[in-house]
C-alpha positions in Angstrom: 0.0 0.0 0.0 1.2 3.5 -0.8 -0.3 7.1 -0.8 0.5 10.4 -2.6 -1.1 13.9 -2.4 -3.9 14.5 -4.8 -5.7 17.8 -5.4 -9.4 17.0 -5.7 -12.4 19.4 -6.2 -10.8 22.3 -4.3 -9.3 20.2 -1.5 -5.9 18.5 -1.0 -6.7 14.8 -0.5 -4.5 11.6 -1.0 -4.4 9.1 -3.7 -4.2 5.7 -2.0 -3.2 2.4 -3.8 -3.8 -1.1 -2.4 -2.3 -3.9 -4.4 -2.0 -7.6 -4.1 -1.3 -10.5 -6.4 -4.4 -10.2 -8.6 -5.8 -6.7 -8.1 -5.0 -3.0 -7.6 -7.4 -0.5 -6.0 -7.1 3.3 -6.0 -9.0 5.4 -3.6 -9.0 9.2 -3.2 -9.6 10.4 0.3 -8.1 11.7 3.6 -5.0 10.1 5.0 -6.8 8.6 8.0 -7.7 5.4 9.9 -11.2 5.5 8.4 -10.1 5.2 4.8 -7.9 2.2 5.6 -10.7 0.5 7.5 -13.2 1.3 4.7 -11.0 -0.5 2.2 -9.6 -3.3 4.3 -12.7 -3.9 6.4 -12.8 -4.5 10.2 -11.9 -8.2 9.8 -8.8 -7.9 7.5 -6.5 -10.7 8.5 -3.8 -10.4 5.7 -0.4 -8.7 5.9 -0.2 -5.0 5.0 3.1 -3.5 4.0 3.2 0.3 4.1 5.2 3.3 5.2 5.3 4.4 8.8 2.3 6.6 9.0 0.6 6.3 12.4 -2.9 5.6 10.9 -2.0 2.0 10.1 -0.5 1.1 13.5 -3.7 -0.5 14.9 -3.2 -3.4 12.5 -1.6 -6.4 14.0 -0.2 -7.9 10.8 1.7 -5.0 9.4 5.2 -4.6 7.9 7.1 -1.4 7.5 8.7 -0.9 4.1 12.5 -1.2 4.4 13.1 1.0 1.3 11.7 4.0 3.2 14.1 3.3 6.1 17.0 2.8 3.8 16.4 6.3 2.2 16.3 7.9 5.6 19.4 6.2 6.8 21.2 7.1 3.5 20.2 10.7 4.0 21.9 10.6 7.5 25.0 9.0 6.1 25.2 11.6 3.3 24.8 14.5 5.8 27.4 16.7 7.4 27.1 15.8 11.1 29.6 13.1 12.0 27.4 11.4 14.7 24.4 11.3 12.3 26.7 10.0 9.5 27.9 7.1 11.7 24.3 6.3 12.8 23.2 6.2 9.2 26.0 3.9 8.3 25.2 1.6 11.3 21.5 1.4 10.3 22.4 0.6 6.7 24.7 -2.1 7.9 22.0 -3.6 10.1 19.4 -3.5 7.3 21.8 -5.1 4.8 22.5 -7.9 7.3 18.9 -8.5 7.9 17.9 -8.5 4.3 20.7 -10.9 3.4 19.5 -13.2 6.2 15.9 -13.0 5.0 16.8 -13.7 1.4 18.9 -16.7 2.4 16.3 -18.2 4.9 13.8 -20.9 3.9 10.3 -20.1 5.3 9.4 -20.3 8.1 12.6 -19.2 9.9 11.6 -18.1 13.4 15.2 -18.1 14.7 16.1 -15.1 12.6 14.5 -12.7 15.0 16.5 -13.8 17.9 19.7 -13.3 16.0 19.0 -10.1 14.1 16.3 -8.0 15.7 17.1 -6.7 19.2 15.4 -3.3 18.4 11.6 -3.1 18.9 8.9 -0.4 19.4 7.4 0.3 15.9 10.8 -0.9 14.6 9.3 -4.3 15.3 7.2 -4.0 12.1 10.5 -3.8 10.1 11.5 -7.2 11.5 8.3 -9.1 10.8 10.2 -10.5 7.8 12.5 -12.3 10.3 9.6 -14.5 11.2 8.0 -14.5 7.7 10.8 -14.3 5.2 8.4 -15.1 2.4 6.8 -11.6 2.7 8.1 -8.7 0.7 10.7 -6.3 2.2 9.3 -3.2 0.6 6.0 -1.7 -0.7 7.7 -1.0 -4.0 4.9 -2.7 -5.9 2.4 -0.3 -4.6 4.8 2.7 -5.2 5.3 1.6 -8.8 1.5 1.3 -9.3 1.1 4.9 -8.1 3.8 6.4 -10.3 1.9 6.8 -13.6 -1.2 8.1 -11.8 0.8 10.7 -9.9 2.2 11.9 -13.3 -1.4 12.0 -14.7 -2.5 14.0 -11.7 0.3 16.6 -12.3 -0.6 16.9 -16.0 -4.3 17.2 -15.3 -4.0 19.4 -12.2 -6.0 16.9 -10.1 -9.8 16.5 -10.2 -12.4 19.2 -9.8 -15.6 17.4 -8.8 -16.5 14.5 -6.5 -17.7 12.6 -9.5 -14.4 13.2 -11.3 -12.5 12.0 -8.3 -14.5 8.7 -8.2 -14.0 8.3 -11.9 -10.2 8.8 -11.6 -9.9 6.3 -8.8 -12.2 3.7 -10.6 -10.4 4.0 -13.9 -7.0 3.7 -12.3 -8.1 0.6 -10.4 -9.5 -1.1 -13.4 -6.5 -0.4 -15.7 -3.9 -1.4 -13.1 -5.9 -4.6 -12.1 -6.2 -5.7 -15.7 -2.5 -5.1 -16.3 -1.8 -7.2 -13.2 -4.0 -9.9 -14.6 -2.2 -9.8 -18.0 -5.3 -8.7 -19.9 -6.0 -5.5 -21.9 -8.2 -3.1 -19.9 -9.8 -1.5 -23.0 -12.3 -4.3 -23.9 -13.5 -4.7 -20.3 -13.9 -0.9 -20.0 -15.9 -0.8 -23.3 -18.1 -3.7 -22.1 -18.8 -1.9 -18.7 -19.8 1.2 -20.6 -22.1 -0.8 -22.9 -23.7 -2.7 -20.1 -24.3 0.5 -18.0 -25.8 2.4 -20.9 -28.4 -0.4 -21.2 -29.1 -0.2 -17.5 -27.5 -3.6 -16.9 -25.1 -4.7 -14.1 -21.5 -4.3 -15.1 -19.7 -7.6 -15.5 -16.7 -8.6 -13.3 -13.2 -8.0 -14.6 -11.5 -10.9 -16.4 -9.6 -13.4 -14.3 -5.8 -13.7 -14.4 -4.7 -14.8 -17.8 -3.0 -18.2 -17.9 
């Protein structure tokens, strides 16, 4: 999951993206607990990988994206203050060690945590992968899904009505989901428009192409 700022009908909202193996969903709204719960539901029991924003911290099964932490540590290492430089270098060394251990470990590998993760607090969400090395280390997939739509937002200067905001999020969701399922989005979109013009229920999106 990832989010970016999105100007929408006179307000500054956020473009959220939720992505999994077979679908991608875009939502425009506030960056709040309520939006996350609206999408995931109260009984969500999967793993969520995200940045460190506080609104996600009530989820039990959550991973923090290591790429975000690496960028922060790299900024410290590249800074001018010697103590901060050393701290950044130390963090990068710890992360590199942990990532190498995760990549080398056959799942499940519960002993990894005892060896590599003495730091806790919300840092604990970085080290979930020590117990579940089959999970991703970053939310890069969600970040990549956002990239084209952030560019589209900049070109189009955001959306200007609530209806336009919904249309933007729905079209982005359909196109990215079809791409993830290795099918062209244009035929399903044309079929949805045809069905709705006749007052019929829109058909579901095609399944993953084999």
